[in-house]
C-alpha positions in Angstrom: -43.0 121.4 202.7 -40.6 124.2 202.1 -40.3 126.5 199.1 -37.3 124.6 197.7 -39.3 121.3 197.8 -41.7 122.7 195.3 -38.9 123.7 193.0 -37.4 120.3 193.2 -40.7 118.7 192.4 -41.2 121.0 189.5 -37.7 120.4 188.2 -38.4 116.6 188.4 -41.6 117.0 186.4 -39.8 119.1 183.8 -37.0 116.5 183.5 -39.6 113.7 183.2 -41.5 115.7 180.5 -38.2 116.3 178.6 -37.2 112.6 178.8 -40.7 111.6 177.5 -40.2 113.9 174.6 -36.7 112.7 174.0 -37.7 109.1 173.9 -40.6 109.8 171.6 -38.3 111.5 169.2 -35.9 108.6 169.3 -38.8 106.1 168.8 -39.8 108.1 165.7 -36.3 108.0 164.4 -36.1 104.3 164.9 -39.4 103.6 163.1 -38.3 105.7 160.1 -34.9 103.9 160.0 -36.7 100.5 160.1 -39.0 101.7 157.2 -35.9 102.7 155.1 -34.4 99.2 155.8 -37.6 97.6 154.6 -37.5 99.8 151.5 -33.9 98.8 150.8 -34.8 95.1 151.3 -37.7 95.3 148.9 -35.6 97.1 146.3 -32.9 94.4 146.6 -35.5 91.6 146.3 -37.0 93.2 143.2 -33.7 93.9 141.5 -32.2 90.6 142.5 -35.0 88.8 140.8 -34.7 91.0 137.7 -30.9 90.5 137.6 -31.4 86.7 137.7 -33.7 87.0 134.7 -31.3 89.1 132.5 -30.3 87.6 129.2 -27.1 89.5 128.5 -24.1 91.0 130.4 -25.0 94.5 129.1 -28.6 94.2 130.4 -27.2 93.1 133.8 -24.8 96.1 133.9 -27.6 98.5 133.1 -29.8 96.9 135.8 -27.0 97.0 138.4 -26.4 100.7 137.6 -30.1 101.5 138.1 -30.2 99.4 141.2 -27.3 101.1 142.8 -28.6 104.6 141.9 -31.9 103.9 143.6 -30.2 102.3 146.6 -27.9 105.3 147.1 -31.0 107.6 146.8 -32.7 105.8 149.6 -29.6 105.8 151.8 -29.0 109.6 151.1 -32.6 110.3 152.1 -32.3 108.2 155.2 -29.1 110.1 156.2 -30.8 113.5 155.7 -33.7 112.3 157.9 -31.3 111.0 160.6 -29.4 114.3 160.6 -32.6 116.3 160.7 -33.9 114.3 163.7 -30.6 114.8 165.6 -30.5 118.5 164.9 -34.1 118.8 166.2 -33.1 116.8 169.4 -30.1 119.1 169.9 -32.3 122.2 169.4 -34.8 120.8 171.9 -32.0 120.3 174.4 -30.6 123.8 174.1 -33.9 125.6 173.8 -35.8 124.0 176.7 -35.4 123.1 180.3 -33.1 120.2 180.3 -32.2 117.9 183.2 -28.6 119.4 183.4 -29.9 123.0 183.2 -32.9 122.7 185.6 -32.6 124.6 188.8 -34.5 127.1 190.8 -34.2 129.9 188.3 -35.4 127.9 185.2 -38.0 125.9 187.2 -39.6 129.0 188.7 -39.3 131.3 185.7 -40.5 128.9 183.0 -44.0 128.6 184.4 -44.3 125.1 183.0 -45.7 122.1 184.9 
């Protein structure tokens, strides 16, 4: 085994570690997104039932306004979470050893395994 073989093995391990972290972050994003979809579904079921039970057009308008405000709040929060996750992924890519940046210098100087 030569000196460069060890560097290649180390770089492969770093790439695998990075990929594991990347996929874990994406899994977390996906789970949060599914939770927001459930929250929206539950909101729509609740307000849909309430809307069906309204007695007057003015009551229906008030209910729809409240419904849309809550729905937009949920969607805005979901968008903030989505943006935060992607920014974190980008920071992870630029701050650490990434597959496209791995090489002898980063693999040997990082001291990671």
